[in-house]
TORVEXRO-641086 format. One line per 10 residues: number of its first residue (from 1); their letters; for each residue z, y negated, x negated of N, C-alpha, C. Coordinates in pm, 1 decimal. Example, Ala and Ser with C-alpha at 12.3 -4.5 7.8 and 13.67 -1.06 7.14 Angstrom:
BEGIN
1	AS	780.0 569.0 -1319.0 780.0 450.0 -1230.0 780.0 330.0 -1320.0  708.0 225.0 -1285.0 714.0 106.0 -1367.0 787.0 -3.0 -1290.0
***
This chain:
BEGIN
1	XXXXXXXXXX	-1331.8 608.5 317.6 -1193.3 590.7 278.5 -1105.2 610.7 402.2  -1002.5 693.3 391.1 -911.8 715.5 503.7 -813.8 599.0 515.8  -749.9 586.7 630.2 -659.9 473.1 653.5 -546.1 467.2 552.3  -487.7 581.8 516.7 -379.4 579.9 417.3 -427.8 518.6 286.7  -547.0 558.4 245.5 -602.7 507.0 120.2 -633.3 357.8 132.8  -688.3 317.1 244.8 -719.4 176.0 266.2 -592.7 90.0 261.4  -488.4 135.6 327.4 -363.1 59.4 330.2 -299.5 56.9 191.9  -295.6 171.2 123.3 -238.1 175.5 -11.6 -314.5 83.8 -105.4  -446.9 86.7 -98.6 -529.7 0.5 -182.6 -501.4 -146.3 -153.4  -490.9 -180.6 -25.8 -461.7 -317.7 16.4 -327.3 -364.4 -41.1
11	XXXXXXXXXX	-226.3 -279.0 -32.4 -93.3 -314.7 -82.8 -90.9 -321.5 -235.3  -161.8 -231.7 -301.3 -166.8 -233.3 -448.3 -229.8 -360.5 -502.1  -315.0 -422.5 -423.8 -380.1 -547.7 -465.1 -288.1 -668.1 -446.5  -163.0 -642.4 -407.5 -65.7 -750.6 -393.5 -59.2 -811.8 -255.5  -128.4 -752.4 -160.8 -128.3 -804.2 -24.0 -12.9 -745.8 56.0  25.5 -817.2 160.1 121.3 -766.9 258.2 42.1 -727.3 382.0  104.1 -646.7 467.7 34.4 -605.8 589.5 133.8 -582.8 702.6  92.0 -617.8 822.7 166.1 -587.5 945.2 79.6 -492.3 1028.3  136.8 -440.9 1136.2 59.3 -351.2 1222.2 -59.9 -424.2 1284.1  -43.0 -552.4 1315.0 -153.7 -629.9 1371.7 -266.6 -646.1 1270.4
21	XXXXXXXXXX	-231.2 -670.1 1144.8 -332.5 -683.2 1039.6 -399.9 -549.4 1010.5  -322.5 -440.1 1013.7 -379.4 -307.1 991.2 -480.9 -272.8 1100.3  -451.6 -312.3 1221.9 -545.5 -289.2 1332.1 -673.3 -369.7 1309.8  -657.7 -494.7 1271.6 -772.4 -582.5 1249.8 -856.6 -538.6 1129.2  -790.0 -506.1 1018.7 -861.3 -474.2 894.2 -917.8 -331.9 890.8  -839.1 -235.9 940.4 -873.7 -94.7 921.4 -881.7 -14.5 1051.6  -875.1 -83.4 1166.4 -876.1 -17.2 1296.3 -766.1 90.1 1303.0  -652.0 56.8 1245.4 -537.9 148.3 1238.9 -437.0 109.8 1347.4  -420.9 197.9 1445.2 -329.0 171.8 1555.2 -185.9 212.5 1522.8  -164.4 292.2 1417.9 -31.3 344.8 1386.8 7.3 314.2 1242.0
31	XXXXXXXXXX	17.6 186.3 1211.7 47.9 142.3 1075.7 181.1 199.2 1026.4  283.2 196.8 1109.5 414.5 247.2 1067.7 406.9 395.1 1028.7  326.7 471.6 1100.6 309.6 613.0 1066.4 237.5 628.9 933.7  134.3 546.9 911.5 61.2 554.7 784.3 154.0 515.2 668.0  237.0 413.5 686.6 331.8 371.5 583.0 430.3 484.3 554.8  480.0 548.4 659.2 573.1 660.2 643.1 508.2 772.9 563.6  383.3 803.9 594.5 311.6 907.7 520.4 296.7 870.2 372.6  267.4 743.5 346.2 255.4 698.0 206.7 389.2 709.6 134.3  496.9 671.1 201.5 630.4 683.4 140.9 662.4 829.6 111.1  624.1 918.5 201.6 647.7 1061.8 180.7 568.6 1116.9 62.8
41	XXXXXXXXXX	458.4 1051.8 28.5 378.8 1092.3 -87.7 435.9 1035.7 -217.5  535.1 946.1 -207.7 600.2 892.4 -326.3 582.8 744.5 -350.6  504.3 675.5 -268.2 486.9 531.7 -285.1 618.4 459.6 -255.4  645.1 354.4 -330.1 760.9 269.2 -303.9 709.3 146.1 -230.3  742.8 136.0 -102.6 693.2 28.7 -16.4 812.4 -41.8 46.3  813.4 -173.6 34.5 919.6 -255.7 93.4 876.5 -302.8 231.2  975.1 -336.5 314.1 942.4 -387.5 446.9 1051.8 -481.0 496.3  1012.5 -565.1 589.2 1107.9 -652.0 658.2 1047.9 -689.4 792.2  1131.0 -735.8 883.1 1084.7 -781.6 1013.2 1052.9 -929.8 1003.8  934.0 -966.8 1052.0 892.2 -1106.7 1051.0 856.4 -1147.8 1193.0
51	XXXXXXXXXX	858.3 -1277.9 1216.9 824.3 -1331.1 1348.8 681.7 -1384.4 1345.6  602.1 -1346.4 1444.5 464.1 -1395.4 1452.8 463.3 -1536.0 1511.1  345.7 -1596.9 1512.3 333.4 -1731.6 1568.2 360.3 -1734.4 1718.0  351.9 -1618.5 1783.7 378.8 -1611.0 1927.8 522.8 -1569.5 1957.9  605.1 -1556.2 1852.8 745.0 -1522.5 1873.2 776.4 -1373.8 1874.6  675.7 -1290.4 1855.0 698.4 -1145.1 1849.5 752.2 -1107.8 1711.9  829.5 -999.5 1707.3 882.4 -949.3 1580.9 809.5 -821.2 1542.5  755.4 -819.6 1419.9 681.1 -703.5 1370.1 726.9 -672.8 1227.5  703.2 -550.7 1185.0 734.5 -512.5 1046.8 622.0 -555.9 954.6  660.6 -604.6 838.7 565.1 -641.3 735.0 593.4 -553.5 613.7
61	XXXXXXXXXX	488.1 -501.1 551.7 501.6 -407.9 439.8 433.6 -464.5 316.2  489.8 -431.2 198.6 430.5 -471.1 72.0 483.4 -382.7 -39.1  419.1 -390.4 -155.4 463.8 -319.7 -274.7 512.9 -422.6 -375.0  635.3 -402.7 -423.0 692.3 -493.5 -523.1 614.6 -482.0 -653.1  595.9 -593.6 -721.4 524.6 -594.8 -849.2 592.8 -505.0 -952.4  725.7 -496.6 -948.2 800.1 -412.9 -1043.0 765.0 -264.7 -1029.9  714.6 -224.0 -915.4 679.7 -83.5 -890.2 530.4 -57.3 -902.7  455.2 -153.8 -957.4 309.1 -142.5 -961.1 262.5 -16.7 -1034.5  313.9 7.2 -1154.0 267.1 121.7 -1233.3 299.2 251.9 -1161.7  420.6 264.1 -1110.7 458.4 385.1 -1035.9 362.9 406.9 -918.1
71	XXXXXXXXXX	341.9 301.5 -837.8 257.3 314.1 -719.6 111.9 341.0 -757.1  65.0 281.3 -866.3 -72.7 305.3 -908.8 -90.8 451.2 -951.0  5.9 505.3 -1022.8 -1.9 645.9 -1063.6 -5.2 737.3 -941.2  77.0 707.4 -841.5 77.7 786.2 -718.3 -59.3 775.1 -650.6  -112.9 653.2 -643.2 -243.2 631.3 -581.3 -349.8 716.2 -650.1  -352.1 713.2 -781.9 -453.1 787.1 -856.2 -434.2 937.8 -839.1  -311.5 981.8 -832.5 -283.8 1124.3 -815.3 -323.7 1172.3 -675.8  -295.7 1091.4 -575.6 -319.0 1131.8 -436.8 -464.8 1112.7 -394.6  -525.6 1000.9 -433.6 -655.8 965.5 -378.3 -774.4 980.3 -473.7  -752.0 976.9 -604.4 -864.4 984.3 -698.3 -886.6 1128.6 -742.8
81	XXXXXXXXXX	-1010.2 1161.6 -768.6 -1041.3 1293.4 -821.8 -1048.1 1282.0 -973.6  -978.9 1373.0 -1042.4 -974.4 1374.5 -1188.5 -932.0 1240.0 -1247.2  -815.4 1189.3 -1208.0 -773.9 1058.4 -1258.4 -744.0 1062.0 -1408.1  -793.6 961.4 -1479.0 -763.3 944.6 -1620.8 -740.2 796.0 -1643.6  -617.7 761.8 -1679.5 -585.7 621.4 -1699.8 -475.2 608.6 -1802.5  -463.4 488.6 -1858.5 -357.8 457.4 -1954.4 -298.1 323.6 -1915.5  -178.0 296.5 -1966.0 -117.1 165.6 -1944.5 -173.8 71.6 -2050.0  -236.9 -35.4 -2004.2 -298.9 -131.8 -2094.8 -214.0 -255.6 -2113.0  -279.3 -365.6 -2144.0 -212.4 -493.2 -2167.2 -138.2 -537.4 -2042.1  -25.3 -599.6 -2061.7 56.4 -653.3 -1951.8 91.3 -547.4 -1847.6
91	XXXXXX	108.7 -423.1 -1893.2 144.9 -312.1 -1805.3 44.4 -287.5 -1693.5  -81.2 -326.8 -1712.4 -185.4 -299.0 -1615.8 -248.4 -164.1 -1648.8  -289.6 -92.4 -1546.4 -350.8 38.1 -1566.2 -497.3 20.3 -1602.3  -545.3 101.1 -1695.6 -685.2 97.2 -1734.8 -740.5 238.7 -1727.2  -861.4 250.1 -1677.7 -927.9 380.7 -1671.6 -987.0 414.2 -1807.4  -984.7 544.4 -1840.6 -1047.7 589.4 -1964.8 -1151.6 695.3 -1931.9
***
């Protein structure tokens, strides 16, 4: 799995991520660049500046729940081969 896919998957699962977490989880030294690439592919990703426990300010990224279906469709189009899915119960995506 490439870093873009790992980060997109992490965010789609409802997690947030900072550059420090991306380095720890995915050995990704350029989280902001990976986020920019994902946005250029059509993902809707929110961000804000947060303060760490040591007083440093870093960007934190996440995907809003309201954009889940849009982002999931982009994920399947960009990263999955031959994607086939439908919108199921509670607007969750289901594979067919």
